[in-house]
Each structure stands twice: as C-alpha cells, then as structure tokens.
N, C-alpha and C positions, 0 to 999 in steps of 0.2 A: 507239539511234536517232542520228540524224543531223537536224542542223535545216540549214536553207538561208536566210536571212539577205539579204535583197533591199532597198535603201536607197540613193537619189543622193546623201543629205546625210553627207557625212564626219561633221561631228558627232555624228548619228544613227546611225551604224554604228555611233561608237567607242564611246559609249553605252550602246547595247543587249550589244556584241560584251560589253562590262565584265561588265556581266548574265549572259549566258553563261558567261564563264569563269569568275566568283565561284561559279556552282552548278554548276560540271563537264560542261555540255554538250557535246557535241563538235558544231561546226557548220563552216559552208562562208560566204564572203560573196561576192554579185554586185553589182555597184555598177550595176546597171542591169536593167531588165526581159529585152534581149537574153541577155546574160548568162547572165544566171539561167536561161531558156531552155533553152540549150546545158546548162545543167549537170542540169537536169530529165527532160534525154533522154535521158543517160547511164547506162550498166546499175546502177551502184552507186548510185543518186538518192537524194537526202537523202527521207525521206517526210514532213518536216517542215517547214513555209514560214513563214519570216514577212516579209510582204509590205509592202513602200510602198506607196500608194495612188497617189502625182502622182508619175509619171516619165515624162520625156522616154521618147516612142518607144513600148515597148510597155508601159503601165501597169498597176498593179497587179489593176484591173478586169479587164483581158484579159488578164491572167498567170492571173489566178484562173478565168477561162473554159476559157483552154488545159490548167489542169494537170486541170481537169476532164475536159476530152477524154479526157485519157489516162487517167483511169478506166474506159474504154470495153475497154481490154485486162486488166481487172485488177488496176492500179495503184491504188490510194490517196493523195493525199500532203494529209494535214491541212494546214488553210491558214488563219494569222490577221492579218487586216487589221489592219497601222498607218496609222493617220494622224489626220493632227486638224481636220478634218471631225466635227463632233460633233451634224448632225441627224438625228432619228429616221430621214426619207428614206435619208439615207446608208447606215444601217446596214442598210437594206432594200435599198438598190442590192450592195450588198458580198454581203448573203447570198442575194441572187439570183442573181449570178455564182459562189457554187458556196462564199462561204468559210464557215469551219465556228465563227469566231470574231472579234472584232472588238478593239481593243485602240487606244486614243487617247491619243496626244502629248500632252504628253514621257513616256514609257515610265517605270510607276513599276514598278521590278527585283520587289519582292515579288507584283503582283499577273503580272507579266511569269514568273516560276517558277510562280506557281500555272495560269497557262493552259496554260503547255508542262506541267505534270501530268497534269492536264486531257485533254489532245492524245493526250501516252503511253499511259494508259490505255485511252483510244480505241482509239488503234491496237495496242496487247496484246491486247484481246478479240478486234480482226477478224482479228488474224493464227490466234489460237487457233481461231475459227471458220473460217478459212481451210480448218487444219489439219485438221481437225474432217469438214468434209467431204470431204476427199480421200483421207483414209486409216483404216485402221481400228486401231478403238480398242484393241485388245489388241494388237498387234504393232506398231503405229506403220508399219510399214510402207503403202505406196499401196494405195488401194483396186483393189477387181474393178476398178471403171467406169479408172480411173483409170490401172489399169497397163495395161488393153486399150486405153487412147485412145494411152499411150503406145507400146505396139504398131503400133499405125495412124499411128501418124506416121512410126516407123520403115522401117513398107512403103514409105510416099511418100518418103521419104529415099532409100531404095534402088532405086525407079523413076526418080529426080529426077539419084543424084547415081553409080549405079551400086556404091553400099558396102553390104556384106550388114551385117546384123544377126541375133548370135545368140539365140536364145532356149532358156532353161533351163525345164523344165517340173519342179517337184521334190514329192514325196507325204513325207509322214512315215510311216515301215514300223511298221507293227503299233501304230497308234495309236488303235484302238479299242482292243485289250487296255490300253492304258496307261489312261484313262478309263477301261474295268469296274473296273481291280482298283487302281485309287489314286487314281479319285477326279474329278471334271472341275477340283479349283480346282490338281490335278498337272497334267492336260491341259491345260489352260491356260500355268500357267507353263511347260511345254516346245514350246507354239506361241511362245510371246514368246521364247525363249530360242532355238530354232531360226532363230528371224527373225533376232536378232540377229545370228546366229553366221553366215547367210547373206548378209547384207548387209558384213559387219565387214570383209570382203576386195575389194571392189566397188569402180572407178573412182567418180570421183567424179560422173562422167555415166552408168553404168550406173542402172538403175533393178529396183525389186524392190518384190511388191506381192503382196498375199495374193491367189490367183484363187479360195478357195473353203477353208473347213472345215480341211482340215491339208492343202491344197494350195497350193502359192508358183510362181509366175512370174518371173525374170529375165530384163532384157533388158540384150544386151550389145552398144551401136553397137560397128558395123567389125570384128566377129569373124567370120571364116567358120566351118565348121561343124566343123573339124579343132580351132579354137580354144579353139569354145566348148567342146565337149567336155573339153579337158584344161582349162579353167578350171574346167569343172562334176567335174570328179574331183576338182581340188585343192578346191573350195566341200567334195564328200561327204567327204574326209577329216579339214576343217578340224569339222566339223557333228559328226563322230563320235569327235572326237579325247578327250573327257572325259566323263564323268557327267551331267546337270544336274540342279540343283535343287529340288527342288519339297517342298510343304506336307505329303507323304505320306514324302517319302526322295527318296534319287538315284536318278536312272534310267538306262542308257547307249540314245542316240537315235540310228538309222540314217535315210537317207534314201537315195531311189532317185529318178535322174533323166533322163528325155526332154530330147533336145538337139535342136531345128533349125536352120535360119539361113533367113533371105531371101536372094535373087538377082534380079536386075537379070537374068537371063534368061529367069525363067518366070517365070505370070502368079499369082501368090503373090495370097492373099487373107490375110484374119485370121483366118478359118475354115480354113482352109488350112495354117495356121502352125499353130496350136494344136490339128488334127486330126495334123499330124505329132508334133508332140510328145508329144499325147497314146500314140498308138501305138510310139510310143521307150519312153516311160515304163513303159506297158504290158510291151514286153516285159521290162524290165529287172525289173519286179516278179516276171513270170514265171519269170525265169531265177534268181531266189534274192535278190533285193534288195539293197540298199546298194552299188548301181551304177550305172553311166552309158551309155544306150543313146543309139544318133543315128541321126535321119532323114534321108533327104533323096533325092533323084528318083534321082541316081547312086553316091552315094555310103552305106555303111553304116559305121555307129563304134559301135563295142564296149568299151566300158572296166570292165575287173575290177579288183575290189582290188586293191592289194598288198602 
C-alpha cells in the first residue's frame, strides 16, 4: 500500500513524514492539491491519502470529492482528512465529501499509525472481495463472465485497431474418468494444477479463465491464428510434461485445444469466435486428444503431438 501525503505546510509535512518513515510505510508527498490530483490520476496511484483540509487552489474537501469521482472507474482510495478544525459540523462536512476518517492536527504518531492500519485492513478486504467477484474460487483464473468480457474487449480492439487476438479453448482429456476413479478432491486438484500450468507461460497481458467444468479459455492479444496455434501447442506440452499430485495419488493429464483468432476482415462476434474455437476443440478430441486444432474462415491448422 502506498500513501499520499498532501499538505501545504512544510512543518506539518515533515512531522507526518517522520511518523510514516518510523512506521515503515511507503509514501509520496504533494505540496498542494493540484500536484496531488496529478499523482492520483497516474496508473500506479496511491490507494491511501492523508489530505490537509485548508490549501490554496484545490483544498482537501474538493480533492476528496474528486477522489470519490474516481471510484466510478472501480478505483477506491481510502482518505483521512487532517485539519485543525474541531467542530462537529466540520467532521460532517468532511464525511459528506467522501472522507473515510478524520484526524485533528497536530497529529499524534500513535493515532495516525492506528488509523492507517484500520484503513489498510479495509483496503485489503475490498481487494479480496473484488478478486472473489471476478475469479473462479478453485482455479484462481478469471470467472466465466470475466473471461467473456475480456474476449469482448479484444473483439472491439480488433475492429478499432485491426490487431488480431488469439483465442484458445482447452479441455482436460478424460476428466470424468479422473473424477470417477480417484474422486472429486483429486479432480479439483487436477483442475487447479492444470489452470496453474495453463497460465504459467502466458504474457502479462494475456488472460485465462475457467469457461465451465473442465474447460478453459485463453485470450492472447496481438496473435494471429498461426501464432496462436503454435503457442497453444507449447502450452499443451507444458500441461502434459509431468504427473499431477492429488490426494488419491499422482495422475498424468493432457489437454486438447481448439484455437481461432479474431480478424478485422470479418464480422466476428463473441458467439462466432466461441463456436469456431469449440468446433476446433471437437476435432482435436475426435482425432485422438492431446492435440491442437485450429479454425478460421480461410485457414485450417492442425497441430499434432511431437
């Protein structure tokens, strides 16, 4: 967690900075509201803000209101108002502007540390809730809704920028037999480890999600059909490279994959892309499993194990 300290008083900045350093918190300093607003709009913006109330230009109350407006984009910044004002009406004004907490000046180091730790716990809880809302609990991959939303965004980007995106639909071979012979705990262990291996060799901006049951979807921005098929085969080999340890013993696991790619030359929809990947996956299964098959309006790709 990074903290933003905003105060136009050099002496107050020094006092609070010393408290933050002694407590081991990471922080940045802004001398006024205008500079603070620039920092808060950056990609790596702090998630905790200590705001002085009275400042020239953008004061603490206005800055707090702007911070809350950022929340409409899914960003939450915990804010604590620092001020010498002590009337109850002032407290209500700060809370009405969106402040989470209120601390009187001069700041007591112990009280400041306690308020920051409370805010950190709240931010950590919110992060856990956001993760739970967008990810599959067993595999920690994106949920079905989120991976489909990611695919939808790539379709829009394809039409806007003319850049393709590869789509891989993967299915665990013989998964029903694993469940039937080794039990569901073993099946869960297989799904979790397959998911980890599927994701382990992806780029930072590739995304992977659980489509349902033992099926997964991977979206690879900037990859055409040929590149996607090659990457899929590399991932297929990675999944099959060693047995998976389960509560019922070790088991060898393979996956079959169907691949396709978006194209600005066609009227691709999320339905047509999924249908194409699913058709290719069906062919891979029918041809013997543990293989990659590709689908396109103009190109057929067939990768066999080597």
